[in-house]
N, C-alpha and C positions, 0 to 999 in steps of 0.2 A: 254557794249561797243557799242558806237554809230557808225553806219556805214554811209558811204557817199552815198546818193541816187542821181542818175543821171537820168534825164528824157530824153528819146529819143524824137525826133521830132514827131514820130507817137504817142507816149503816150501823149504828150502835146496836139496834135490835137484831139485825142480821148477824153481826159478829157474835153477840151473846148467844143467839140460838145455835150457831154453828159450833161454838166452843162447848155448849151444853150437849149437843148431839154427839160430838166426837168423844167427849168424856163418858157419855152413857153407852155408846155403841162400841167404843174402843177401850180406852183407859184414860186415867188422869194424865199419865205420861204422854199419851198421844195428843191430848188436848194442849198440854204444855208445849210440845214440839210445834203444833200448829200455831199457837200464839207467838212463839219465838220467830217462826218462819214468816208469819204475817207481818210482824213489826220490822223484820229485816227488809221485807219488800216495801214497806212504807218508807224506810230510810232511802231505798233506791229511788222511789218515786219523789221523795222530798228533794233529793239531789239532782234528779233528772226527770222533771215533771212531764216532759213530752215523750217519755219512753213508751208509754202505753199506746195501743192502737187508737187512732182518732176516728171519730164519726165523720162521714162524708159531708153531712150538712152542717155540722157544728164541730169544728176542729178543736174547740176547747173541751169537748166531752171526750173522755178517754176511757179505755178499759185495759186492765192488766190481769193476766192469768195468775192466780194465787194457788199454789199447792195442787195443781192439776185438776181440781174439782170446782173451783170458784173463780168467777170474774169479779174484780173490784172495779166499779164504775166511779169515776171522779171527774170533776171539772177543774181546769186550771184557770184561775181568775187573776188577771193582771200580773202574771208571771211570779206572783209572790204568795198567793193563797191557793191551796189545794183543798177542795171541798169534796169529801167522801160522800157519795150518794147512796150506793147500795152494794151489797155483796150477793151475787146470784150464783146458784148452783149451775154448773155447765150442763148438767143433765136435765135441766128444766126445759119444758117446751117453750117455743117462741112467745106463746100467749102469756107465759109467766114472767117474761122479761120486758119491762117497760122501755128498755134501751136497746133492744135487739139490733145489732149491727155486726 
């Protein structure tokens, strides 16, 4: 069953910034690989929305490690909608992460 994935403005901005950073600090090819890997992970989440680690207080809030450097935070709403919230660098301090869990 395919879910509907909705990008928040914050997730879109995070994604764009990461791709820009990877292309500038690495290469366009590195950025392309990241984008391809990211969207493969979205396919996994789309098919298995509960695969991500859940938050103890809100089991609908999930996180999934993407490319060893980033956590994708998302909500599973009504088992049919996946709302992408943020993409946070794993090296960020806890004060930088509004969803730290």
